[in-house]
C-alpha positions as CSV (number, residue, x, y, z in Angstrom):
1,X,100.9,137.1,94.5
2,X,100.4,140.8,93.5
3,X,97.9,142.8,91.2
4,X,99.5,145.3,89.0
5,X,97.8,148.8,89.8
6,X,94.9,150.4,88.4
7,X,93.9,146.9,86.7
8,X,90.7,145.5,85.9
9,X,89.2,142.7,88.2
10,X,86.3,140.6,89.1
11,X,84.6,140.5,92.5
12,X,82.9,137.3,93.5
13,X,80.6,137.7,96.0
14,X,79.8,134.4,98.0
15,X,77.3,133.8,100.7
16,X,79.4,131.3,103.5
17,X,78.5,131.5,107.0
18,X,80.7,129.1,108.3
19,X,83.9,130.6,109.4
20,X,86.2,127.2,108.6
21,X,84.2,126.6,105.5
22,X,85.4,130.2,104.4
23,X,89.0,129.4,105.4
24,X,89.1,126.2,103.3
25,X,87.1,127.8,100.4
26,X,90.3,130.8,100.5
27,X,92.7,127.8,99.9
28,X,90.7,126.5,97.5
29,X,90.4,129.6,95.4
30,X,93.8,130.9,95.6
31,X,94.7,128.0,93.6
32,X,92.2,128.8,90.9
33,X,93.6,132.4,90.1
34,X,92.0,134.6,93.0
35,X,94.7,136.9,94.7
36,X,92.7,138.5,96.9
37,X,89.9,138.0,99.8
38,X,87.7,140.2,102.2
39,X,85.1,138.4,104.6
40,X,82.5,140.8,105.5
41,X,79.3,139.7,107.9
42,X,78.6,136.4,106.0
43,X,80.1,137.2,102.5
44,X,83.1,136.0,101.3
45,X,84.4,138.6,98.4
46,X,87.3,136.9,96.4
47,X,89.0,139.3,93.8
48,X,91.1,138.3,90.8
49,X,92.0,139.3,87.4
50,X,89.7,137.7,84.6
51,X,92.3,136.2,82.6
52,X,93.6,134.6,85.8
53,X,91.0,132.9,87.3
54,X,89.8,129.1,86.0
55,X,86.2,130.3,85.9
56,X,84.7,126.8,85.2
57,X,86.3,125.2,87.9
58,X,85.5,127.7,90.6
59,X,81.9,127.9,89.5
60,X,81.7,124.0,89.6
61,X,83.4,124.0,93.3
62,X,80.9,126.7,94.3
63,X,77.8,124.8,93.0
64,X,78.9,121.5,94.1
65,X,79.1,123.1,98.0
66,X,75.7,124.6,97.4
67,X,77.0,128.2,97.6
68,X,75.1,131.1,96.4
69,X,77.3,133.5,94.4
70,X,77.0,136.3,92.0
71,X,80.2,137.9,90.0
72,X,80.7,141.3,88.7
73,X,83.2,143.1,87.1
74,X,84.8,146.2,88.6
75,X,86.0,149.4,86.9
76,X,89.7,149.8,87.3
77,X,91.5,151.0,90.5
78,X,94.6,151.6,92.3
79,X,94.4,148.0,94.5
80,X,97.7,148.7,95.7
81,X,96.5,152.2,97.1
82,X,93.3,150.5,98.6
83,X,95.4,147.7,100.0
84,X,97.9,149.9,101.8
85,X,95.2,152.3,103.4
86,X,93.8,149.0,105.2
87,X,97.3,147.5,106.3
88,X,97.6,147.3,110.0
89,X,100.7,146.0,112.2
90,X,100.8,142.4,113.0
91,X,102.2,141.2,115.9
92,X,103.6,137.7,117.0
93,X,104.0,138.0,120.6
94,X,107.1,140.4,121.7
95,X,108.9,138.2,119.3
96,X,108.1,140.0,116.0
97,X,106.2,143.1,114.6
98,X,105.6,143.6,111.2
99,X,104.4,147.2,109.7
100,X,104.1,149.2,106.8
101,X,106.7,152.1,106.0
102,X,103.8,154.5,106.9
103,X,103.4,153.1,110.7
104,X,105.5,154.6,113.5
105,X,108.2,152.0,114.6
106,X,107.6,150.7,118.4
107,X,109.8,149.2,121.0
108,X,109.2,146.2,123.0
109,X,109.5,143.6,120.3
110,X,112.8,141.3,119.6
111,X,112.5,142.2,116.0
112,X,110.4,144.9,113.8
113,X,110.0,144.3,110.2
114,X,109.1,147.0,108.1
115,X,107.4,146.3,104.7
116,X,105.7,148.1,101.7
117,X,102.8,145.2,101.0
118,X,101.6,146.3,97.7
119,X,99.2,143.0,97.9
120,X,101.9,140.3,98.0
121,X,101.6,137.3,100.0
122,X,103.3,137.2,103.6
123,X,101.8,140.8,105.2
124,X,101.7,138.3,108.5
125,X,98.2,138.7,108.5
126,X,97.5,135.6,107.7
127,X,97.7,132.5,109.9
128,X,99.8,130.6,107.7
129,X,102.7,133.8,107.9
130,X,102.1,133.9,111.5
131,X,102.8,130.5,112.5
132,X,105.7,130.7,110.1
133,X,107.3,133.4,112.0
134,X,106.5,131.7,115.5
135,X,108.0,128.3,114.6
136,X,111.3,130.2,113.6
137,X,111.8,132.0,116.9
138,X,113.4,129.2,118.5
139,X,115.3,127.8,116.2
140,X,119.1,128.9,115.7
141,X,119.8,130.5,112.4
142,X,123.2,131.7,113.3
143,X,125.6,131.4,110.6
144,X,123.1,129.2,108.4
145,X,122.1,129.3,104.9
146,X,118.3,129.6,104.0
147,X,116.0,129.0,101.1
148,X,112.5,130.9,101.3
149,X,110.7,129.4,98.3
150,X,107.5,131.4,97.3
151,X,108.8,134.5,99.2
152,X,106.1,136.9,98.5
153,X,106.9,140.0,100.6
154,X,110.1,138.6,101.5
155,X,109.0,138.9,105.1
156,X,110.4,135.4,105.9
157,X,113.8,135.9,104.6
158,X,113.8,139.3,106.3
159,X,113.4,137.9,109.5
160,X,116.1,134.8,108.8
161,X,118.8,137.6,108.7
162,X,117.4,139.4,111.5
163,X,118.2,135.8,113.3
164,X,121.8,136.0,112.1
165,X,121.5,133.7,108.7
166,X,124.5,134.0,106.7
167,X,123.3,133.5,103.6
168,X,119.6,133.8,102.3
169,X,118.2,133.0,98.8
170,X,114.6,134.4,98.2
171,X,112.6,132.9,95.2
172,X,109.4,134.0,94.2
173,X,107.9,133.4,90.8
174,X,105.5,136.5,90.5
175,X,107.3,139.5,89.0
176,X,105.7,141.9,90.9
177,X,105.9,140.3,94.1
178,X,109.8,139.6,93.6
179,X,110.4,143.5,92.9
180,X,108.5,144.1,96.2
181,X,110.6,141.6,98.0
182,X,113.9,143.3,96.7
183,X,112.4,146.6,98.0
184,X,111.6,145.5,101.4
185,X,114.7,143.7,102.0
186,X,116.6,147.0,101.4
187,X,114.1,149.3,103.2
188,X,115.1,146.9,106.2
189,X,118.8,147.3,105.5
190,X,119.1,143.3,104.7
191,X,122.5,142.6,102.9
192,X,122.8,138.7,103.1
193,X,119.2,138.2,101.1
194,X,119.4,137.6,97.0
195,X,116.1,137.7,95.4
196,X,115.4,136.0,92.4
197,X,112.6,135.8,90.2
198,X,111.5,132.2,89.1
199,X,111.3,128.9,90.6
200,X,113.3,126.3,92.2
201,X,115.8,126.0,89.3
202,X,117.1,129.4,90.9
203,X,118.5,127.4,93.6
204,X,121.3,125.5,91.1
205,X,123.2,123.1,92.8
206,X,122.9,124.7,96.3
207,X,121.8,123.1,99.2
208,X,120.6,125.2,102.6
209,X,120.6,124.4,106.3
210,X,116.9,125.9,106.1
211,X,114.4,125.6,103.8
212,X,111.0,127.7,104.3
213,X,108.0,127.3,101.8
214,X,104.8,128.9,102.8
215,X,102.8,128.3,99.5
216,X,99.8,125.8,98.9
217,X,99.3,122.2,99.1
218,X,99.7,121.6,95.3
219,X,102.9,123.4,95.3
220,X,104.3,121.8,98.2
221,X,103.7,118.2,96.7
222,X,104.8,119.1,93.4
223,X,108.0,120.2,94.6
224,X,108.6,117.9,97.4
225,X,111.4,115.9,95.8
226,X,113.0,119.6,94.7
227,X,113.0,120.8,98.0
228,X,114.2,118.0,99.6
229,X,117.6,117.9,97.1
230,X,118.2,121.4,98.4
231,X,118.0,120.7,101.9
232,X,121.3,119.6,103.8
233,X,121.4,116.2,105.5
234,X,120.4,117.4,109.3
235,X,118.8,120.6,107.4
236,X,115.3,121.7,108.8
237,X,112.6,122.2,106.2
238,X,109.5,124.5,107.6
239,X,105.9,124.3,105.7
240,X,103.0,126.3,105.6
241,X,99.9,127.4,103.5
242,X,98.7,123.9,104.8
243,X,95.2,123.3,105.8
244,X,94.8,120.7,108.7
245,X,92.9,118.0,106.4
246,X,95.9,118.1,104.4
247,X,98.8,117.1,107.1
248,X,98.4,113.4,106.5
249,X,99.3,113.8,102.7
250,X,102.0,116.4,103.3
251,X,103.6,114.4,105.9
252,X,103.4,111.0,103.7
253,X,104.9,112.9,100.9
254,X,107.6,114.3,102.8
255,X,109.0,111.5,105.0
256,X,109.1,109.5,101.4
257,X,111.4,112.3,100.6
258,X,113.6,111.2,103.9
259,X,112.4,114.0,106.1
260,X,111.3,113.2,109.9
261,X,108.6,114.6,111.2
262,X,109.6,117.1,113.8
263,X,106.4,119.3,114.9
264,X,103.8,120.8,114.1
265,X,102.1,124.2,114.8
266,X,98.3,125.1,114.5
267,X,95.8,128.0,114.1
268,X,92.4,127.4,113.2
269,X,92.1,125.6,110.0
270,X,96.1,125.7,109.4
271,X,98.9,123.9,110.0
272,X,102.6,124.6,109.9
273,X,105.1,121.7,109.9
274,X,108.6,121.2,110.4
275,X,110.7,118.3,109.4
276,X,114.5,117.3,109.8
277,X,116.3,115.8,106.7
278,X,117.4,112.4,107.4
279,X,120.6,110.7,106.2
280,X,119.8,108.7,103.1
């Protein structure tokens, strides 16, 4: 999810006090065309291009929840520059540190990933990405094939290579984000990551030892059968971008595709789920 620099945008300022309600609202609005969020003292600011926002549905959602909101059009700005200025390094224990190119490198971490964020999803700041990274830590990627579906910045694909994966296919449907992922893989010296712009058809007939998908509930459900088809028997599927309340729905959907639930990891209102593909 990436904004082009200097693009006109809308700001929706929403009065919401409950942090849990705010997290759920972010997930819902992300499915309605918003691609940037900021939480400031009891207000959620949601940003998006007017042509991408599903205006009627967004207004209906906020009205149904009884939330006061205001909408204003903002003058074109260089959102990438603003985003970079506020980007801070993210550390997942001593396992992985994610920094921007303008931050100095630091020792003391098993892996360090350097990215140029450009407002693509997957900087590590959100719980969904952090839980995916933490779940990847104990798994054996050595010599394995990996599909990163909905790659965003490419951070998970980059980490997979650092963990020893032999081949990684990163698929991203947003052209700007796909280009950002290519830049980031090069910046990290990756030679095993292939980035493709598009959707699951880019995987062709290939099957993978690991499939990583940090997206959202609706897309995960839509592609459940496709993700199953691209997972080796005995292979592992890691899903994130899932609200706690949606975990039973996702588990049912993927167990119906011959996956066995292995474990869940949780942070706030978010769940990350790991499955193993069973013999059919």
